[in-house]
DODRENMAR-104244 format. One record per residue (C-alpha): chain; x negated, y negated, z negated; residue in one letter. Coordinates in nm, 2 decimals, always signed. Example, Ala and Ser with C-alpha at 12.3 -4.5 7.8 and 13.67 -1.06 7.14 Angstrom:
residues 2
{'A' {-1.23 +0.45 -0.78} 'a'}
{'A' {-1.37 +0.11 -0.71} 's'}
end
This chain:
residues 347
{'A' {-1.17 -3.15 +3.70} 'x'}
{'A' {-1.18 -3.37 +3.43} 'x'}
{'A' {-1.35 -3.72 +3.50} 'x'}
{'A' {-1.62 -3.86 +3.29} 'x'}
{'A' {-1.52 -4.13 +3.05} 'x'}
{'A' {-1.62 -4.48 +3.09} 'x'}
{'A' {-1.89 -4.59 +2.85} 'x'}
{'A' {-1.71 -4.91 +2.78} 'x'}
{'A' {-1.40 -4.69 +2.67} 'x'}
{'A' {-1.61 -4.47 +2.43} 'x'}
{'A' {-1.78 -4.79 +2.29} 'x'}
{'A' {-1.47 -4.96 +2.22} 'x'}
{'A' {-1.30 -4.67 +2.04} 'x'}
{'A' {-1.61 -4.64 +1.84} 'x'}
{'A' {-1.59 -4.97 +1.75} 'x'}
{'A' {-1.21 -4.93 +1.66} 'x'}
{'A' {-1.29 -4.64 +1.44} 'x'}
{'A' {-1.58 -4.84 +1.28} 'x'}
{'A' {-1.37 -5.15 +1.20} 'x'}
{'A' {-1.04 -5.00 +1.09} 'x'}
{'A' {-0.96 -4.98 +0.72} 'x'}
{'A' {-0.62 -4.79 +0.77} 'x'}
{'A' {-0.58 -4.56 +1.05} 'x'}
{'A' {-0.25 -4.38 +1.11} 'x'}
{'A' {-0.20 -4.09 +1.38} 'x'}
{'A' {+0.15 -4.00 +1.53} 'x'}
{'A' {+0.24 -3.75 +1.78} 'x'}
{'A' {+0.56 -3.62 +1.94} 'x'}
{'A' {+0.89 -3.50 +1.79} 'x'}
{'A' {+0.89 -3.12 +1.71} 'x'}
{'A' {+0.52 -3.12 +1.69} 'x'}
{'A' {+0.37 -2.78 +1.85} 'x'}
{'A' {+0.02 -2.64 +1.79} 'x'}
{'A' {-0.15 -2.87 +2.02} 'x'}
{'A' {+0.02 -3.20 +1.84} 'x'}
{'A' {-0.07 -3.05 +1.49} 'x'}
{'A' {-0.43 -2.95 +1.59} 'x'}
{'A' {-0.53 -3.29 +1.75} 'x'}
{'A' {-0.40 -3.50 +1.46} 'x'}
{'A' {-0.56 -3.28 +1.20} 'x'}
{'A' {-0.89 -3.25 +1.39} 'x'}
{'A' {-0.89 -3.63 +1.42} 'x'}
{'A' {-0.79 -3.72 +1.06} 'x'}
{'A' {-1.08 -3.48 +0.93} 'x'}
{'A' {-1.35 -3.63 +1.16} 'x'}
{'A' {-1.25 -4.00 +1.09} 'x'}
{'A' {-1.24 -3.93 +0.72} 'x'}
{'A' {-1.58 -3.76 +0.73} 'x'}
{'A' {-1.77 -3.97 +0.98} 'x'}
{'A' {-1.62 -4.31 +0.93} 'x'}
{'A' {-1.51 -4.27 +0.56} 'x'}
{'A' {-1.18 -4.43 +0.69} 'x'}
{'A' {-0.81 -4.40 +0.50} 'x'}
{'A' {-0.63 -4.18 +0.75} 'x'}
{'A' {-0.28 -4.06 +0.74} 'x'}
{'A' {-0.07 -3.85 +0.99} 'x'}
{'A' {+0.31 -3.89 +1.04} 'x'}
{'A' {+0.50 -3.61 +1.20} 'x'}
{'A' {+0.86 -3.69 +1.31} 'x'}
{'A' {+0.96 -3.38 +1.20} 'x'}
{'A' {+0.87 -3.08 +0.99} 'x'}
{'A' {+0.60 -2.86 +1.16} 'x'}
{'A' {+0.65 -2.45 +1.22} 'x'}
{'A' {+0.56 -2.22 +0.91} 'x'}
{'A' {+0.29 -2.06 +1.12} 'x'}
{'A' {+0.10 -2.40 +1.17} 'x'}
{'A' {+0.12 -2.50 +0.80} 'x'}
{'A' {-0.23 -2.35 +0.73} 'x'}
{'A' {-0.36 -2.63 +0.94} 'x'}
{'A' {-0.23 -2.91 +0.69} 'x'}
{'A' {-0.31 -2.73 +0.37} 'x'}
{'A' {-0.53 -3.02 +0.27} 'x'}
{'A' {-0.38 -3.30 +0.48} 'x'}
{'A' {-0.05 -3.41 +0.32} 'x'}
{'A' {+0.11 -3.56 +0.63} 'x'}
{'A' {+0.41 -3.78 +0.60} 'x'}
{'A' {+0.74 -3.62 +0.76} 'x'}
{'A' {+0.93 -3.92 +0.86} 'x'}
{'A' {+1.27 -3.74 +0.88} 'x'}
{'A' {+1.23 -3.65 +0.53} 'x'}
{'A' {+1.03 -3.94 +0.41} 'x'}
{'A' {+1.14 -4.28 +0.60} 'x'}
{'A' {+1.03 -4.50 +0.36} 'x'}
{'A' {+0.69 -4.36 +0.30} 'x'}
{'A' {+0.65 -4.37 +0.70} 'x'}
{'A' {+0.77 -4.72 +0.72} 'x'}
{'A' {+0.55 -4.85 +0.44} 'x'}
{'A' {+0.24 -4.66 +0.60} 'x'}
{'A' {+0.31 -4.84 +0.94} 'x'}
{'A' {+0.33 -5.15 +0.79} 'x'}
{'A' {-0.02 -5.16 +0.64} 'x'}
{'A' {-0.20 -4.97 +0.95} 'x'}
{'A' {-0.44 -5.16 +1.14} 'x'}
{'A' {-0.53 -4.88 +1.40} 'x'}
{'A' {-0.26 -4.68 +1.53} 'x'}
{'A' {-0.35 -4.36 +1.74} 'x'}
{'A' {-0.08 -4.16 +1.94} 'x'}
{'A' {-0.18 -3.82 +2.04} 'x'}
{'A' {-0.01 -3.54 +2.27} 'x'}
{'A' {+0.26 -3.77 +2.39} 'x'}
{'A' {+0.25 -4.02 +2.70} 'x'}
{'A' {+0.44 -4.30 +2.49} 'x'}
{'A' {+0.65 -4.39 +2.20} 'x'}
{'A' {+0.96 -4.29 +2.34} 'x'}
{'A' {+0.86 -3.91 +2.26} 'x'}
{'A' {+0.80 -4.01 +1.89} 'x'}
{'A' {+1.22 -4.01 +1.82} 'x'}
{'A' {+1.30 -4.21 +1.51} 'x'}
{'A' {+0.97 -4.42 +1.50} 'x'}
{'A' {+0.98 -4.55 +1.84} 'x'}
{'A' {+1.09 -4.90 +1.76} 'x'}
{'A' {+0.84 -4.92 +1.45} 'x'}
{'A' {+0.53 -4.82 +1.64} 'x'}
{'A' {+0.61 -5.01 +1.97} 'x'}
{'A' {+0.66 -5.34 +1.71} 'x'}
{'A' {+0.35 -5.28 +1.52} 'x'}
{'A' {+0.08 -5.54 +1.53} 'x'}
{'A' {-0.21 -5.27 +1.49} 'x'}
{'A' {-0.43 -5.19 +1.77} 'x'}
{'A' {-0.29 -4.88 +1.95} 'x'}
{'A' {-0.49 -4.61 +2.11} 'x'}
{'A' {-0.34 -4.34 +2.35} 'x'}
{'A' {-0.49 -3.99 +2.37} 'x'}
{'A' {-0.30 -3.75 +2.60} 'x'}
{'A' {-0.28 -3.50 +2.88} 'x'}
{'A' {+0.09 -3.55 +3.01} 'x'}
{'A' {+0.20 -3.73 +3.32} 'x'}
{'A' {+0.31 -4.10 +3.34} 'x'}
{'A' {+0.17 -4.23 +3.03} 'x'}
{'A' {+0.27 -4.57 +2.90} 'x'}
{'A' {-0.05 -4.74 +2.94} 'x'}
{'A' {+0.12 -5.11 +2.90} 'x'}
{'A' {+0.19 -5.04 +2.53} 'x'}
{'A' {-0.17 -4.97 +2.43} 'x'}
{'A' {-0.50 -5.14 +2.39} 'x'}
{'A' {-0.70 -4.83 +2.48} 'x'}
{'A' {-0.58 -4.52 +2.71} 'x'}
{'A' {-0.74 -4.19 +2.74} 'x'}
{'A' {-0.52 -4.02 +2.99} 'x'}
{'A' {-0.62 -3.71 +3.17} 'x'}
{'A' {-0.38 -3.43 +3.31} 'x'}
{'A' {-0.65 -3.19 +3.45} 'x'}
{'A' {-0.73 -3.06 +3.11} 'x'}
{'A' {-0.57 -2.78 +2.89} 'x'}
{'A' {-0.46 -2.95 +2.59} 'x'}
{'A' {-0.47 -3.29 +2.40} 'x'}
{'A' {-0.71 -3.09 +2.16} 'x'}
{'A' {-0.94 -3.05 +2.47} 'x'}
{'A' {-0.92 -3.42 +2.55} 'x'}
{'A' {-0.99 -3.52 +2.21} 'x'}
{'A' {-1.28 -3.27 +2.19} 'x'}
{'A' {-1.46 -3.43 +2.47} 'x'}
{'A' {-1.37 -3.78 +2.33} 'x'}
{'A' {-1.54 -3.68 +2.01} 'x'}
{'A' {-1.83 -3.51 +2.17} 'x'}
{'A' {-1.90 -3.85 +2.35} 'x'}
{'A' {-1.90 -4.08 +2.05} 'x'}
{'A' {-2.25 -4.17 +1.91} 'x'}
{'A' {-2.20 -3.99 +1.59} 'x'}
{'A' {-2.17 -3.64 +1.78} 'x'}
{'A' {-2.37 -3.70 +2.07} 'x'}
{'A' {-2.28 -3.38 +2.23} 'x'}
{'A' {-2.35 -3.16 +1.93} 'x'}
{'A' {-2.03 -2.97 +1.84} 'x'}
{'A' {-2.16 -2.89 +1.50} 'x'}
{'A' {-2.13 -3.24 +1.42} 'x'}
{'A' {-1.75 -3.23 +1.45} 'x'}
{'A' {-1.72 -3.08 +1.11} 'x'}
{'A' {-1.56 -2.71 +1.04} 'x'}
{'A' {-1.19 -2.83 +0.96} 'x'}
{'A' {-1.19 -3.06 +1.29} 'x'}
{'A' {-1.34 -2.76 +1.48} 'x'}
{'A' {-1.09 -2.50 +1.38} 'x'}
{'A' {-0.80 -2.74 +1.43} 'x'}
{'A' {-0.92 -2.82 +1.78} 'x'}
{'A' {-0.95 -2.45 +1.87} 'x'}
{'A' {-0.59 -2.38 +1.72} 'x'}
{'A' {-0.43 -2.65 +1.92} 'x'}
{'A' {-0.59 -2.54 +2.26} 'x'}
{'A' {-0.52 -2.18 +2.21} 'x'}
{'A' {-0.17 -2.24 +2.15} 'x'}
{'A' {-0.14 -2.48 +2.45} 'x'}
{'A' {-0.28 -2.25 +2.69} 'x'}
{'A' {-0.07 -1.96 +2.55} 'x'}
{'A' {-0.39 -1.79 +2.44} 'x'}
{'A' {-0.59 -1.88 +2.76} 'x'}
{'A' {-0.30 -1.76 +2.97} 'x'}
{'A' {-0.23 -2.09 +3.16} 'x'}
{'A' {-0.38 -2.45 +3.22} 'x'}
{'A' {-0.73 -2.34 +3.16} 'x'}
{'A' {-1.03 -2.51 +3.33} 'x'}
{'A' {-1.40 -2.45 +3.31} 'x'}
{'A' {-1.42 -2.71 +3.06} 'x'}
{'A' {-1.17 -2.51 +2.84} 'x'}
{'A' {-1.43 -2.22 +2.82} 'x'}
{'A' {-1.70 -2.46 +2.75} 'x'}
{'A' {-1.52 -2.61 +2.46} 'x'}
{'A' {-1.43 -2.25 +2.33} 'x'}
{'A' {-1.77 -2.14 +2.34} 'x'}
{'A' {-1.91 -2.45 +2.18} 'x'}
{'A' {-1.66 -2.42 +1.88} 'x'}
{'A' {-1.71 -2.05 +1.84} 'x'}
{'A' {-2.10 -2.14 +1.80} 'x'}
{'A' {-2.01 -2.36 +1.51} 'x'}
{'A' {-1.85 -2.09 +1.33} 'x'}
{'A' {-1.49 -2.10 +1.38} 'x'}
{'A' {-1.33 -1.77 +1.33} 'x'}
{'A' {-1.10 -1.69 +1.62} 'x'}
{'A' {-0.99 -1.35 +1.50} 'x'}
{'A' {-0.87 -1.51 +1.20} 'x'}
{'A' {-0.70 -1.78 +1.40} 'x'}
{'A' {-0.52 -1.57 +1.61} 'x'}
{'A' {-0.38 -1.36 +1.32} 'x'}
{'A' {-0.25 -1.69 +1.17} 'x'}
{'A' {-0.10 -1.82 +1.50} 'x'}
{'A' {+0.05 -1.50 +1.63} 'x'}
{'A' {+0.09 -1.23 +1.34} 'x'}
{'A' {+0.26 -1.43 +1.08} 'x'}
{'A' {+0.62 -1.47 +1.24} 'x'}
{'A' {+0.92 -1.34 +1.01} 'x'}
{'A' {+1.08 -1.00 +1.11} 'x'}
{'A' {+1.41 -1.19 +1.23} 'x'}
{'A' {+1.22 -1.34 +1.51} 'x'}
{'A' {+1.08 -1.03 +1.65} 'x'}
{'A' {+1.46 -0.87 +1.62} 'x'}
{'A' {+1.59 -1.21 +1.81} 'x'}
{'A' {+1.35 -1.16 +2.08} 'x'}
{'A' {+1.48 -0.80 +2.14} 'x'}
{'A' {+1.82 -0.92 +2.15} 'x'}
{'A' {+1.73 -1.21 +2.40} 'x'}
{'A' {+1.58 -0.97 +2.65} 'x'}
{'A' {+1.82 -0.72 +2.62} 'x'}
{'A' {+2.14 -0.89 +2.61} 'x'}
{'A' {+2.10 -1.26 +2.68} 'x'}
{'A' {+1.84 -1.27 +2.96} 'x'}
{'A' {+1.98 -1.37 +3.30} 'x'}
{'A' {+1.79 -1.36 +3.66} 'x'}
{'A' {+1.94 -1.56 +3.95} 'x'}
{'A' {+1.91 -1.41 +4.29} 'x'}
{'A' {+1.64 -1.67 +4.37} 'x'}
{'A' {+1.42 -1.54 +4.08} 'x'}
{'A' {+1.52 -1.80 +3.82} 'x'}
{'A' {+1.52 -1.62 +3.45} 'x'}
{'A' {+1.71 -1.80 +3.19} 'x'}
{'A' {+1.81 -1.76 +2.81} 'x'}
{'A' {+2.04 -1.99 +2.63} 'x'}
{'A' {+2.05 -1.95 +2.23} 'x'}
{'A' {+2.34 -2.10 +2.06} 'x'}
{'A' {+2.35 -2.24 +1.71} 'x'}
{'A' {+2.55 -1.93 +1.58} 'x'}
{'A' {+2.28 -1.69 +1.69} 'x'}
{'A' {+2.02 -1.89 +1.56} 'x'}
{'A' {+2.21 -1.89 +1.17} 'x'}
{'A' {+2.24 -1.52 +1.21} 'x'}
{'A' {+1.87 -1.48 +1.24} 'x'}
{'A' {+1.77 -1.73 +0.99} 'x'}
{'A' {+1.56 -1.93 +1.25} 'x'}
{'A' {+1.35 -2.20 +1.15} 'x'}
{'A' {+1.14 -2.45 +1.33} 'x'}
{'A' {+0.90 -2.30 +1.57} 'x'}
{'A' {+1.04 -1.95 +1.56} 'x'}
{'A' {+1.14 -1.95 +1.91} 'x'}
{'A' {+0.80 -2.07 +2.06} 'x'}
{'A' {+0.68 -1.85 +2.36} 'x'}
{'A' {+0.98 -1.71 +2.42} 'x'}
{'A' {+1.01 -1.89 +2.77} 'x'}
{'A' {+0.70 -1.71 +2.90} 'x'}
{'A' {+0.83 -1.37 +2.85} 'x'}
{'A' {+1.04 -1.35 +3.16} 'x'}
{'A' {+0.71 -1.45 +3.38} 'x'}
{'A' {+0.59 -1.10 +3.33} 'x'}
{'A' {+0.89 -0.98 +3.58} 'x'}
{'A' {+0.76 -0.96 +3.95} 'x'}
{'A' {+1.04 -1.14 +4.11} 'x'}
{'A' {+1.07 -1.42 +3.87} 'x'}
{'A' {+0.96 -1.74 +3.99} 'x'}
{'A' {+1.07 -1.97 +3.70} 'x'}
{'A' {+1.18 -1.93 +3.33} 'x'}
{'A' {+1.41 -2.15 +3.13} 'x'}
{'A' {+1.47 -2.12 +2.75} 'x'}
{'A' {+1.74 -2.35 +2.60} 'x'}
{'A' {+1.80 -2.37 +2.22} 'x'}
{'A' {+2.10 -2.56 +2.11} 'x'}
{'A' {+2.01 -2.82 +1.82} 'x'}
{'A' {+2.26 -3.08 +1.71} 'x'}
{'A' {+2.49 -3.07 +2.00} 'x'}
{'A' {+2.23 -3.08 +2.27} 'x'}
{'A' {+2.00 -2.80 +2.42} 'x'}
{'A' {+1.63 -2.84 +2.41} 'x'}
{'A' {+1.50 -2.70 +2.74} 'x'}
{'A' {+1.18 -2.54 +2.79} 'x'}
{'A' {+1.08 -2.44 +3.14} 'x'}
{'A' {+0.77 -2.26 +3.28} 'x'}
{'A' {+0.70 -2.17 +3.63} 'x'}
{'A' {+0.44 -1.96 +3.85} 'x'}
{'A' {+0.23 -2.14 +4.09} 'x'}
{'A' {+0.40 -2.30 +4.38} 'x'}
{'A' {+0.72 -2.38 +4.19} 'x'}
{'A' {+0.73 -2.72 +4.01} 'x'}
{'A' {+0.86 -2.70 +3.63} 'x'}
{'A' {+0.80 -3.07 +3.60} 'x'}
{'A' {+1.00 -3.16 +3.89} 'x'}
{'A' {+1.29 -2.97 +3.78} 'x'}
{'A' {+1.27 -3.09 +3.44} 'x'}
{'A' {+1.25 -3.46 +3.56} 'x'}
{'A' {+1.53 -3.43 +3.79} 'x'}
{'A' {+1.79 -3.25 +3.60} 'x'}
{'A' {+1.67 -3.24 +3.24} 'x'}
{'A' {+1.56 -3.61 +3.16} 'x'}
{'A' {+1.22 -3.47 +3.09} 'x'}
{'A' {+0.87 -3.38 +3.23} 'x'}
{'A' {+0.53 -3.25 +3.14} 'x'}
{'A' {+0.31 -3.04 +3.37} 'x'}
{'A' {+0.34 -2.88 +3.69} 'x'}
{'A' {+0.40 -2.53 +3.56} 'x'}
{'A' {+0.51 -2.60 +3.20} 'x'}
{'A' {+0.74 -2.88 +3.12} 'x'}
{'A' {+1.07 -2.95 +2.91} 'x'}
{'A' {+1.37 -3.18 +2.85} 'x'}
{'A' {+1.74 -3.16 +2.72} 'x'}
{'A' {+2.07 -3.07 +2.84} 'x'}
{'A' {+2.38 -3.24 +2.68} 'x'}
{'A' {+2.71 -3.05 +2.73} 'x'}
{'A' {+3.02 -3.26 +2.81} 'x'}
{'A' {+3.26 -3.01 +2.61} 'x'}
{'A' {+3.27 -2.94 +2.25} 'x'}
{'A' {+3.34 -2.57 +2.32} 'x'}
{'A' {+3.19 -2.33 +2.54} 'x'}
{'A' {+2.86 -2.53 +2.52} 'x'}
{'A' {+2.65 -2.21 +2.60} 'x'}
{'A' {+2.86 -2.13 +2.90} 'x'}
{'A' {+2.83 -2.47 +3.04} 'x'}
{'A' {+2.48 -2.45 +3.01} 'x'}
{'A' {+2.44 -2.12 +3.20} 'x'}
{'A' {+2.67 -2.26 +3.49} 'x'}
{'A' {+2.46 -2.56 +3.51} 'x'}
{'A' {+2.13 -2.37 +3.54} 'x'}
{'A' {+2.28 -2.15 +3.79} 'x'}
{'A' {+2.41 -2.44 +4.01} 'x'}
{'A' {+2.11 -2.66 +3.96} 'x'}
{'A' {+1.83 -2.40 +4.02} 'x'}
{'A' {+1.99 -2.26 +4.35} 'x'}
{'A' {+2.00 -2.64 +4.48} 'x'}
{'A' {+1.63 -2.69 +4.37} 'x'}
{'A' {+1.49 -2.38 +4.51} 'x'}
{'A' {+1.70 -2.42 +4.84} 'x'}
{'A' {+1.53 -2.74 +4.92} 'x'}
end
């Protein structure tokens, strides 16, 4: 269960927000729904309550299905606007890092963020936060999402004083969106506080049905056809109950995949009774991005940390696999998964 915040930490955060002239919000590379939700929510809240100049910097473009959240936000995408990102960071006096445990997760901006003289705040729900790099840290793993953690922080601020209606409509919608995606629509990482948050946000007027349509019913046709191919021809299940799918660049090009189009695929094999763990590998710039999900009793986080230079949560984690050969990368990835999962589950 999430621990209460220290009153001094909330007072300090309130003073940081009140004193800052320019606030910049950053999150991890390949921003997902939780990352977009918490950054959009905090920007909307700070602009409305503290009348502050606030900008968001995303390391990469966000998925098409999440763009409705940023229609009025105008975030800076560092991979496309490096000068704008650099200039914004140079004039920032408060930097807030959300949904990542340190600057190492913000690829391309790591050194600029670390070297910034601005005050730095971390708001995150992952393991092993880089607390030494920040002036103020809110780190909690027993919470559904960064959006839920931010919700409870905002509710503790004097300007809100526990009344969700004071968050503002844009912030409330963004918080509900991020929490919904990070729990896979309440399928995992759900706590009693998660339902309390959802209930309070619904009471403010958040249209959850409209959100679900935006989040889960706006995919391109090619994504659904790819899903069929993956489950029919590319899904492998080992004797020890590890399901895995490896998606190479050629197949991605054939289906015209965009950022975010494969989100959720890793969860599908968990519906199979004998599957204990699921891995989804997507080739990108010569490496494979790895997503791992597991059922209770099998640690996705330990596997990610040990074999994929990654981490995350006990049942949901990620990392990367770097092939050693230029040819047959997918075959190499499959052989690696077979070997290391056999080793891991035999311990």
